[in-house]
C-alpha positions, 0 to 999 in steps of 0.5 A: 700729451702728444708724442713727437711726430704724431698729429692729433685730429678729432673724430669729425675731421678724420671722417671728412678727410679724403686722400687722393693719389695721382701719379703724375709721373706716368701722365705722359704715358697715360696720354699716349696710351689713350691716344693710341688707336691700336691699343698696343702701347697699353700692353707693351713696355714703353717709354717717352723720350725727350732729346736723349733721355727717357722722361717717364715710362709705363708701369710694365717698363718699370717692372723691367727696370726702366727708370726716368732720366735714364739714357735711351741707349741704357734703357734699350740695353735693359729692355730691347722690346721697349717701345719709345715714343717721342715726347718732344711735342707737348701739345697732347699733354697740355691739351689732356692736362686741361 
């Protein structure tokens, strides 16, 4: 008898199961950090801007209350030290995604 919401697996399938977690929401930030020759981005709260919104931000910025799809002005009110990188040119992100 199976309870609702429970999935039964045999022992062999559990032993062979691998779970991979990818934070693709932070992908643009990771690309920018890796391409930053100064190394400052990795240590600073920063966000990627497209048009007038924040499309993503690094973990430091997230801890300070910055969220994706937030208006740039609102993000700067929350964190005046926020470094904003223009992400309108997708070339770097497309290259790194390959």
